[in-house]
C-alpha positions in Angstrom: -0.8 -0.1 37.9 2.2 0.2 40.2 5.5 0.9 38.4 8.7 -0.3 40.3 12.4 -0.5 39.7 13.4 1.0 36.2 9.8 1.3 35.3 9.3 3.9 38.1 11.0 6.6 36.0 8.6 6.0 33.0 7.1 9.4 31.9 3.4 8.8 31.6 0.9 11.7 31.6 -2.9 11.6 32.2 -4.5 11.0 28.8 -1.6 9.0 27.4 -2.5 5.8 25.6 -0.7 2.9 27.3 -0.8 -0.9 26.9 -0.1 -2.7 30.2 1.0 -6.3 29.9 0.9 -7.6 33.5 -1.1 -9.8 35.7 -3.8 -7.9 37.4 -4.9 -8.9 40.9 -8.5 -9.4 42.1 -8.3 -5.7 43.3 -7.7 -4.5 39.7 -4.1 -3.5 40.4 -1.0 -4.8 38.8 2.7 -4.3 39.5 5.3 -3.9 36.8 8.9 -4.3 37.8 12.1 -5.7 36.4 10.8 -9.3 36.6 7.0 -9.0 35.8 5.2 -7.3 33.0 5.8 -4.2 30.9 4.1 -1.0 29.8 4.0 0.2 26.2 3.4 4.1 26.1 1.8 5.2 22.8 1.6 1.8 21.3 -0.1 3.3 18.2 3.2 5.0 17.4 5.1 2.0 15.9 8.9 2.0 16.0 11.1 -0.6 14.2 12.8 -3.5 15.9 16.1 -2.1 14.6 15.4 1.1 16.6 14.8 -0.9 19.7 18.0 -2.9 19.1 19.9 0.4 18.6 18.4 1.8 21.8 19.9 -1.0 23.8 23.4 0.2 22.9 22.6 3.9 22.7 19.3 5.5 23.3 20.3 8.7 21.7 21.5 7.0 18.5 18.1 5.2 18.3 16.0 8.4 18.7 18.2 10.4 16.3 18.1 7.7 13.8 14.3 7.5 13.8 13.9 11.3 13.8 16.3 12.2 11.1 15.6 9.4 8.6 16.4 10.3 5.0 13.2 11.5 3.2 14.4 10.0 -0.1 13.3 6.5 1.0 16.9 5.3 1.7 18.9 5.7 4.8 22.0 4.2 6.5 19.7 2.4 8.9 17.6 0.9 6.2 20.6 -0.3 4.3 22.2 -1.7 7.4 19.0 -3.6 8.2 18.7 -4.9 4.7 22.2 -6.1 4.7 21.9 -7.7 8.2 18.7 -9.4 7.0 20.6 -10.9 4.1 23.4 -12.0 6.3 21.0 -13.7 8.8 18.9 -15.4 6.2 22.1 -16.7 4.3 23.5 -17.9 7.7 20.4 -20.0 8.4 21.1 -22.1 5.3 24.9 -22.2 5.8 26.5 -21.6 9.2 26.5 -19.1 12.0 30.3 -19.7 12.8 32.3 -16.5 13.2 34.2 -17.0 10.1 31.1 -17.8 8.0 29.2 -14.7 9.4 32.2 -12.5 8.4 32.4 -14.0 5.0 28.6 -13.7 4.3 28.7 -10.1 5.5 31.6 -9.3 3.1 29.7 -10.9 0.2 26.6 -9.0 1.0 28.6 -5.7 0.8 29.6 -6.7 -2.7 26.0 -7.0 -4.0 25.2 -4.5 -6.7 22.1 -3.3 -5.1 23.9 -2.6 -1.8 26.9 -0.9 -3.5 24.4 1.4 -5.3 22.8 2.4 -2.0 26.2 2.9 -0.4 27.3 5.2 -3.1 24.0 7.3 -2.9 24.5 7.5 0.8 28.2 8.4 0.6 29.1 5.3 2.6 32.1 3.0 2.3 32.2 -0.7 2.6 34.5 -0.3 5.6 32.1 1.9 7.4 29.2 -0.5 7.0 31.5 -3.6 7.8 32.4 -1.9 11.1 28.7 -1.6 12.0 27.7 -4.9 10.8 30.4 -6.5 12.9 28.7 -5.2 16.1 25.7 -7.4 15.2 27.5 -10.6 14.2 28.2 -11.8 17.8 24.5 -11.3 18.7 23.5 -13.5 15.6 26.1 -16.1 16.6 24.9 -16.1 20.3 21.3 -16.5 19.1 22.2 -19.5 16.9 24.2 -21.0 19.7 21.3 -20.8 22.0 18.3 -21.6 19.7 19.2 -22.8 16.3 19.8 -26.5 15.7 20.7 -27.0 19.4 18.9 -28.5 22.4 17.4 -25.0 22.9 17.1 -22.8 25.8 14.8 -23.0 28.8 12.5 -20.0 28.8 9.0 -19.3 30.0 6.6 -20.0 27.1 2.9 -19.7 27.6 1.2 -21.8 24.9 -2.6 -21.7 24.3 -4.6 -24.5 25.8 -3.6 -27.1 28.4 -2.1 -30.5 27.8 -0.4 -33.1 29.8 2.9 -31.4 28.8 1.7 -27.9 29.0 0.0 -26.6 32.1 0.6 -23.0 31.0 2.9 -22.2 34.0 6.1 -23.9 33.2 9.3 -23.3 31.5 9.9 -25.0 28.2 12.9 -25.7 26.1 12.7 -23.6 22.9 14.8 -24.6 19.8 14.5 -23.7 16.1 15.3 -26.6 13.8 14.8 -25.0 10.4 14.1 -21.6 8.9 12.1 -21.5 5.7 12.2 -17.7 5.4 12.6 -14.5 7.4 9.5 -12.4 7.7 10.1 -8.8 7.2 6.7 -7.3 7.5 5.5 -8.1 11.0 3.6 -5.3 12.8 2.7 -5.7 16.5 0.7 -2.6 17.5 0.0 -4.2 20.8 3.8 -3.8 21.5 4.3 -0.7 19.5 6.6 -2.5 17.1 6.9 -2.8 13.3 
C-alpha cells in the first residue's frame, strides 16, 4: 500500500495490525491519499466517535480525554456526550433552529440526572453550556444538509445493481425521519465504538 499526502506521515511499524480500505489494483497495490481510501491502525483498539470528533478540533484534547477518563464510571466527556445525545434526539422531533437547539440544551442541563453528574464532577452549567455550544452549529449544519431537506449529493455505494444504482454514481442522501438514536454501535473494522 502506498501512502500519500497526509497519510505519508502515518506511523506504522512492521507487525502492526492495520485495516486498509482502498481499491487494490491487479498488481495487489493500492494507494491511499486525501481523495481515496484510508488506513485504520490497530482497529482492535476501539475509540469513541466523541474522541474522533474532539480530535478534529484538538488532537491533544482527544488523546488526553481518552487516557485520563475518570475511573468511577463518570467523566466530563461522558456527561457531555449524554447531554449532546439528548439535545440531538429532542431536536429530531422538534427543530434544529439555532434558538431551538439553545433552548433544548438549556433544558437538558436542568435535568435532575445531569445536575447530579455535574455536582459529582464539580462542573457548572455555564461550563457545560460553553462546550455544548461548540457542537450546536455542527448539528444545525447536519440538519440543514440531510434532515427533511432535498439532501446532499455524496458517493453512496449500495449493494446490488439496479437501473438507478450502477454502484459508481453519486446519490442524493436525505433523512426524512428519525425513530431513535442508536448509542451502541461498534465498528471494529473502523476502530470505532
